[in-house]
C-alpha positions in Angstrom: 0.1 -13.1 26.8 0.4 -12.5 23.1 -3.0 -14.1 22.5 -4.5 -11.7 25.0 -3.0 -8.8 23.3 -4.3 -10.0 20.0 -7.8 -10.4 21.4 -7.6 -6.8 22.8 -6.6 -5.6 19.3 -9.4 -7.4 17.7 -11.9 -6.2 20.3 -10.7 -2.6 19.7 -10.7 -2.9 15.9 -13.2 -0.9 13.9 -14.6 -4.1 12.4 -15.4 -5.5 15.9 -16.9 -2.2 17.0 -19.1 -2.0 14.0 -20.3 -5.6 14.5 -20.9 -4.9 18.2 -22.8 -1.7 17.4 -25.0 -3.5 14.9 -25.6 -6.3 17.4 -26.6 -3.9 20.2 -28.9 -2.0 17.9 -30.5 -5.3 16.8 -30.8 -6.5 20.4 -32.4 -3.3 21.5 -34.8 -3.5 18.5 -35.8 -7.0 19.4 -36.4 -6.2 23.0 -38.5 -3.2 22.1 -40.5 -5.1 19.6 -40.9 -8.0 22.0 -42.2 -5.8 24.8 -44.6 -4.1 22.5 -45.8 -7.4 21.1 -46.4 -8.8 24.6 -48.5 -5.8 25.5 -50.4 -5.8 22.2 -51.0 -9.6 22.3 -51.7 -9.9 26.1 -55.4 -9.2 25.9 -55.8 -11.4 22.8 -54.0 -14.3 24.5 -56.1 -13.9 27.7 -59.3 -13.8 25.6 -58.2 -16.9 23.7 -57.3 -18.7 27.0 -60.6 -17.8 28.4 -62.3 -19.2 25.4 -60.3 -22.4 25.4 -61.0 -23.0 29.1 -64.7 -22.2 28.7 -65.0 -24.6 25.9 -64.4 -27.4 28.4 -67.7 -26.7 30.1 -70.4 -27.7 27.5 -69.1 -31.2 26.9 -69.0 -31.8 30.7 -72.5 -30.5 31.1 -73.7 -32.9 28.4 -72.0 -35.8 30.2 -73.7 -34.8 33.5 -77.1 -34.5 31.7 -76.7 -38.0 30.4 -75.8 -39.3 33.8 -78.7 -37.7 35.6 -81.1 -38.8 32.9 -79.8 -42.3 33.4 -80.8 -42.2 37.1 -77.4 -41.8 38.7 -77.5 -40.1 42.1 -75.6 -37.2 43.6 -72.9 -39.4 45.0 -72.0 -40.8 41.6 -72.3 -37.4 40.0 -69.9 -36.0 42.7 -67.4 -38.7 42.1 -67.6 -38.3 38.4 -67.2 -34.5 38.6 -64.2 -34.9 41.0 -62.6 -37.2 38.5 -63.2 -34.8 35.6 -62.0 -31.9 37.8 -58.7 -33.6 38.5 -58.3 -34.5 34.9 -58.9 -31.0 33.6 -57.4 -29.2 36.6 -60.5 -27.2 37.3 -63.3 -27.0 39.9 -66.9 -28.0 39.1 -70.0 -26.9 41.0 -73.5 -28.4 40.3 -76.4 -26.1 41.2 -80.1 -26.7 41.3 -82.8 -24.3 40.3 -82.6 -22.4 43.6 -78.8 -21.9 43.3 -78.0 -24.4 46.0 -74.8 -26.3 45.6 -75.5 -30.0 45.0 -71.9 -30.9 44.3 -68.7 -29.0 44.8 -65.6 -30.9 43.8 -63.6 -28.9 46.2 -66.0 -29.6 49.1 -66.2 -26.0 50.2 -69.7 -24.9 49.1 -71.7 -28.2 49.2 -75.2 -27.4 50.5 -74.8 -23.7 50.4 -76.5 -21.2 48.3 -74.5 -19.1 45.8 -75.7 -16.3 43.6 -73.3 -16.2 40.6 -75.6 -13.9 38.8 -74.9 -11.1 41.3 -71.2 -11.2 40.7 -69.5 -8.7 38.3 -70.0 -9.8 34.7 -66.8 -10.0 32.7 -67.8 -11.2 29.3 -70.3 -13.4 27.5 -68.9 -16.1 25.2 -71.3 -17.2 22.5 -70.9 -20.9 23.3 -73.8 -21.6 25.8 -72.0 -20.2 28.9 -71.1 -16.9 30.5 -68.0 -15.9 32.3 -68.1 -13.9 35.6 -65.7 -13.1 38.4 -65.9 -14.9 41.7 -64.0 -14.2 44.9 -63.4 -16.8 47.5 -61.0 -16.5 50.4 -58.9 -13.9 48.8 -58.5 -15.9 45.6 -60.0 -14.6 42.4 -61.6 -17.1 40.0 -63.2 -17.1 36.6 -66.7 -18.6 37.0 -67.9 -20.3 33.8 -71.7 -20.8 34.2 -74.3 -22.5 32.0 -77.5 -20.7 31.3 -80.6 -22.0 33.3 -82.6 -25.1 32.0 -79.5 -26.6 30.3 -79.8 -29.7 32.5 -83.4 -30.9 33.2 -84.3 -34.1 35.0 -87.5 -35.7 36.3 -87.4 -36.1 40.1 -88.1 -39.8 40.9 -89.7 -39.2 44.3 -91.6 -36.0 43.9 -92.4 -36.2 40.2 -91.6 -32.5 40.1 -89.5 -31.4 37.2 -86.2 -29.9 38.5 -83.4 -28.2 36.5 -79.7 -28.1 37.2 -76.8 -26.2 35.8 -73.1 -26.8 35.9 -70.5 -24.2 36.9 -66.7 -24.3 36.5 -64.2 -22.4 38.6 -60.7 -21.7 37.3 -58.2 -19.5 39.2 -57.7 -16.2 37.5 -54.0 -16.6 37.5 -54.1 -19.6 35.3 -56.0 -17.6 32.7 -54.1 -14.3 32.8 -50.7 -16.0 32.8 -51.5 -17.6 29.4 -49.9 -14.6 27.7 -46.6 -15.4 29.4 -46.3 -18.4 27.2 -45.4 -16.0 24.4 -42.2 -14.9 26.2 -40.2 -18.1 25.5 -41.3 -18.0 21.8 -40.3 -14.4 21.5 -36.9 -15.1 23.2 -36.2 -18.0 20.7 -37.2 -15.8 17.8 -35.1 -12.9 19.2 -32.1 -15.2 19.6 -32.4 -16.4 16.0 -32.8 -12.8 14.8 -29.7 -11.8 16.9 -27.5 -14.5 15.4 -28.6 -13.6 11.9 -28.0 -9.9 12.5 -24.6 -10.7 13.9 -23.7 -12.5 10.7 -25.1 -9.7 8.5 -23.3 -7.1 10.8 -20.0 -9.0 10.3 -20.4 -8.9 6.5 -21.3 -5.2 6.5 -18.4 -4.4 8.8 -16.1 -6.4 6.6 -17.2 -4.5 3.5 -16.5 -1.2 5.3 -13.2 -2.1 7.0 -11.7 -4.0 4.0 -11.1 -0.8 2.0 -9.9 1.0 5.1 -7.5 -1.8 5.7 -6.2 -1.5 2.1 -5.8 2.3 2.7 -3.9 1.6 5.9 -1.6 -0.9 4.2 -1.0 1.5 1.3 -0.2 4.3 3.8 2.3 2.0 5.5 4.0 1.3 2.1 4.1 5.0 1.3 5.8 5.6 4.7 8.4 3.0 3.7 9.2 5.0 0.5 6.9 3.2 -2.0 5.0 6.2 -3.3 3.3 4.6 -6.4 0.2 3.5 -4.5 -3.2 3.5 -6.1 -6.4 1.9 -4.6 -9.5 0.7 -6.3 -12.3 3.2 -5.8 -15.2 0.9 -4.6 -17.3 0.1 -1.6 -19.7 2.6 0.1 -19.8 6.1 -1.2 -17.8 7.6 1.8 -15.2 4.8 1.6 -14.9 5.2 -2.2 -14.5 8.9 -1.7 -11.7 8.3 0.8 -10.0 5.9 -1.6 -10.2 8.5 -4.4 -8.8 11.2 -2.1 -6.0 8.9 -1.1 -5.1 8.2 -4.7 -5.0 12.0 -5.4 -2.8 12.4 -2.3 -0.5 9.5 -3.3 0.0 11.0 -6.8 0.7 14.4 -5.2 3.2 12.9 -2.7 4.9 10.9 -5.5 5.1 14.1 -7.6 6.4 16.1 -4.7 9.0 13.4 -4.0 10.0 13.4 -7.6 10.2 17.1 -7.7 12.4 17.1 -4.6 14.7 14.6 -6.2 14.8 16.7 -9.3 15.4 19.8 -7.3 18.4 18.2 -5.5 19.7 16.9 -8.9 19.2 20.3 -10.5 20.8 22.2 -7.6 23.7 19.8 -7.7 24.0 20.3 -11.5 23.7 24.1 -11.2 26.4 24.2 -8.5 28.7 21.8 -10.2 29.7 24.1 -13.0 30.6 27.2 -10.9 32.3 25.1 -8.3 34.4 23.4 -11.0 35.4 26.8 -12.4 36.2 28.2 -8.9 38.1 25.1 -8.0 40.1 25.0 -11.2 41.1 28.7 -11.2 41.8 28.7 -7.5 44.0 25.6 -7.9 45.8 27.3 -10.8 46.4 30.3 -8.5 47.7 28.1 -5.7 50.0 26.1 -8.1 51.4 29.3 -9.6 50.2 28.2 -13.1 49.1 31.8 -13.8 52.0 34.1 -14.6 50.8 37.3 -16.3 48.6 40.0 -14.7 46.0 39.4 -17.4 45.8 35.7 -16.4 45.4 36.7 -12.8 42.7 39.2 -13.6 40.8 36.7 -15.8 40.9 34.1 -13.1 39.7 36.5 -10.5 36.9 37.7 -12.8 35.7 34.1 -13.5 35.8 33.2 -9.8 33.8 36.3 -8.9 31.2 35.7 -11.7 30.8 32.0 -10.7 30.5 33.0 -7.0 27.9 35.6 -7.9 26.0 32.9 -9.9 26.0 30.6 -6.9 24.9 33.5 -4.6 21.9 34.2 -6.9 21.0 30.5 -7.0 21.1 30.3 -3.2 19.1 33.5 -2.8 16.5 32.3 -5.3 16.1 29.1 -3.4 15.8 30.9 -0.1 13.2 33.3 -1.6 11.2 30.5 -3.0 11.2 28.6 0.3 10.1 31.7 2.2 7.3 32.4 -0.2 6.0 28.8 -0.1 6.2 28.7 3.7 4.4 32.0 4.1 7.4 33.6 5.8 7.9 36.3 3.1 6.2 39.5 4.1 4.4 41.4 1.4 4.4 45.2 1.5 1.1 45.8 -0.4 0.4 49.2 -1.7 -1.9 50.8 -4.4 0.0 50.5 -7.7 -0.7 51.8 -11.2 -0.7 49.0 -13.7 0.5 51.3 -16.5 3.3 52.6 -14.3 4.5 49.1 -13.5 4.6 48.1 -17.2 6.5 51.3 -18.1 9.1 50.7 -15.4 9.6 47.1 -16.6 10.1 48.3 -20.1 12.6 50.9 -19.1 14.8 48.4 -17.3 15.1 46.1 -20.4 14.9 48.6 -23.2 18.6 48.5 -23.9 18.5 44.7 -24.3 15.6 45.0 -26.8 17.5 47.7 -28.7 20.4 45.3 -29.1 18.2 42.7 -30.7 16.0 45.2 -32.6 12.9 44.1 -30.7 9.9 46.5 -30.6 8.3 47.0 -27.1 4.7 48.0 -26.8 2.5 48.9 -23.8 -1.3 48.5 -24.0 -2.5 49.8 -20.6 -5.4 52.3 -20.1 -4.7 54.9 -17.4 -8.3 54.6 -16.1 -7.8 51.2 -14.6 -8.3 50.9 -10.8 -5.1 50.6 -8.8 -3.6 47.2 -8.0 -3.1 46.2 -4.3 0.3 44.5 -4.4 4.0 44.6 -3.2 5.7 46.7 -5.9 9.1 45.1 -5.4 7.7 41.5 -5.8 5.5 42.4 -8.8 8.3 44.2 -10.5 10.4 41.1 -10.0 7.7 39.0 -11.7 7.3 41.4 -14.7 11.1 41.6 -15.0 11.4 37.8 -15.1 8.7 37.5 -17.7 10.0 40.3 -19.8 13.6 39.0 -19.6 12.4 35.6 -20.9 10.4 37.3 -23.7 13.5 39.2 -24.8 15.7 36.1 -24.8 13.2 34.0 -26.8 11.9 36.6 -29.2 13.7 36.5 -32.6 15.5 39.6 -34.0 13.0 42.1 -35.3 10.1 40.7 -33.2 7.6 42.4 -31.0 6.9 42.2 -27.2 3.6 43.6 -26.0 2.8 44.4 -22.3 -0.9 44.7 -21.7 -3.2 45.5 -18.8 -7.0 45.3 -18.6 -9.9 45.0 -16.2 -10.6 41.3 -15.5 -13.7 39.9 -13.9 -14.7 41.4 -10.5 -12.0 43.1 -8.6 -9.1 41.8 -10.7 -6.6 43.4 -13.0 -4.9 41.3 -15.7 -1.3 41.9 -16.8 0.2 40.1 -19.7 3.6 39.8 -21.5 3.3 38.6 -25.1 6.1 38.0 -27.5 6.1 36.9 -31.1 8.1 34.2 -32.8 8.4 31.7 -29.9 6.3 28.5 -29.2 6.1 26.2 -26.2 4.6 22.8 -26.9 1.7 21.6 -24.6 3.8 19.0 -22.7 6.3 21.7 -21.8 3.6 24.3 -21.2 2.2 22.1 -18.4 5.6 22.1 -16.6 6.8 25.6 -17.4 6.4 26.8 -13.8 8.4 23.9 -12.2 11.7 24.6 -10.6 14.7 24.3 -13.0 12.5 23.2 -15.8 13.9 24.2 -19.2 11.9 24.1 -22.4 15.2 24.3 -24.5 17.5 21.9 -22.6 20.3 22.6 -25.0 20.3 26.4 -24.2 23.1 27.2 -21.8 22.0 29.1 -18.7 23.8 32.3 -18.1 24.7 33.8 -14.7 21.3 35.6 -14.5 19.1 32.6 -15.2 19.1 29.7 -12.7 15.9 28.1 -13.9 13.8 29.4 -10.9 12.4 32.6 -12.3 9.0 31.3 -13.4 8.7 29.2 -10.2 9.3 32.3 -8.1 6.9 34.3 -10.2 4.1 31.8 -9.7 4.7 31.7 -5.9 4.7 35.5 -5.7 1.5 35.8 -7.7 -0.2 33.1 -5.6 0.9 34.8 -2.4 -1.0 37.9 -3.6 -4.1 35.8 -4.1 -3.8 35.9 -7.9 -3.2 33.5 -10.7 -0.7 33.1 -13.5 -1.0 31.1 -16.7 0.9 30.6 -20.0 -0.5 30.3 -23.5 1.5 29.6 -26.7 0.6 29.3 -30.3 3.0 28.5 -33.2 1.6 31.4 -35.3 1.0 34.2 -32.7 3.7 33.5 -30.1 3.6 33.1 -26.3 1.7 35.0 -23.7 2.1 35.0 -19.9 -0.9 36.4 -18.0 -1.3 37.1 -14.4 -4.3 38.4 -12.5 -4.0 40.4 -9.3 -6.5 42.0 -6.9 -7.3 45.7 -6.9 -7.3 47.9 -3.9 -10.2 46.8 -1.6 -13.3 49.0 -2.2 -11.8 50.5 -5.4 -14.4 51.1 -8.1 -13.8 49.2 -11.4 -12.8 51.2 -14.4 -15.4 52.6 -16.7 -16.8 50.5 -19.6 -14.7 50.4 -22.6 -11.4 50.8 -20.8 -10.0 47.4 -21.6 -6.7 47.3 -23.3 -7.1 47.7 -27.1 -4.4 48.0 -29.7 -5.5 51.5 -30.6 -5.2 52.6 -27.0 -1.5 51.6 -26.8 1.0 53.8 -25.0 4.0 52.9 -27.3 7.4 52.5 -25.8 10.4 53.5 -27.8 10.9 51.1 -30.6 14.3 49.9 -31.4 15.6 51.1 -34.8 
């Protein structure tokens, strides 16, 4: 039973199907070539058989001529011709000059007159004989006939010179069936070609299925949790492309799995501190360790703040999940880029004043309107500006810019002086919970998801976001967003320039 199942699996495998397909194609090609060869070689083989059979006549005529010259009579000639006819499997007829049959080895035409010249001429073979068709009793023959005067003898009684000629009858079927001898040879050649093609097909199928088998095994290992799978990119172009795509997928799956593990670890870490605080102060309340109203108030405040921190973290995670899954609905509206930047500055102006940071806006009013969700884009700008305020040193400058990008795109950027992000960190800046400065303590308003949420919001709008950093000029975050469909681009020369700035209130 198991062996039968194994055979069915092998028979249903891709390798077996490929080999079988190659074999069927080869067999069909052999059959077609064989049939065409038989038709093309048929006339040639019949002509060759006709020639080979006709070449038997001249030697026999020479023998008869020698016998009649030696004085042998018709009885002896008849016996000799019957013997030769049996040996050669043909029928001989000896005619005189008046076309009367002197000898017929078959005994049917002896003494009769025949007129072979009146039969339909088939062909003339340049070897002292002609070939004509002869019909007798429903049987078709090839009649090989010597030209006249080929056999001349001196009559012993009449002393009148007489001439004879020898004819040979061969059934048409024995000539026309000569081409059928090619069939066994073609069958043998076809069988050899089929065996060789099967061997080649097996090798080709193996070269195709071996990489596929490796991919299958690697997929099974990935399903078992071993994500570090990489395959050699070799074999046919399509298979090599499949292996390369599998390697990319494996790296992405491994990265996603690692990110999920990091996410769980980061979430656990983010929740651990507030939960510890809440548990500690609630336990103190339950144990009666707090005695004064100030202690009660402080404990309540800390429990409230940590609860709010946990609520923000959970809301951020839910928002990020909704955006990534496409469940978040965007309320897109025409928006003014300059107005968005002014609103973002107004919300954080007080924090900039505390750190004596100058805020600038470079945004021409002639830019075409954006087509975006105002709440979500304001959330992105608020996050970028909040990070800029936190990482800009005292007395630094933050510049918010807008300009016409290529096509139907508007670019918005937040640039701050005095901060630098190294390239390794810059590549991971938009990952969840990733912190450039790991020693910096997160406050209740920063859960490490702001940039990840910003990226997902921008991507959901069909835009892009990128970060650049230079140790001398600072750090810039730039996002590009689509404009209102059909809106005409701004006039030439309206790109943001330092001299076109709409300055916000600078901190004193």
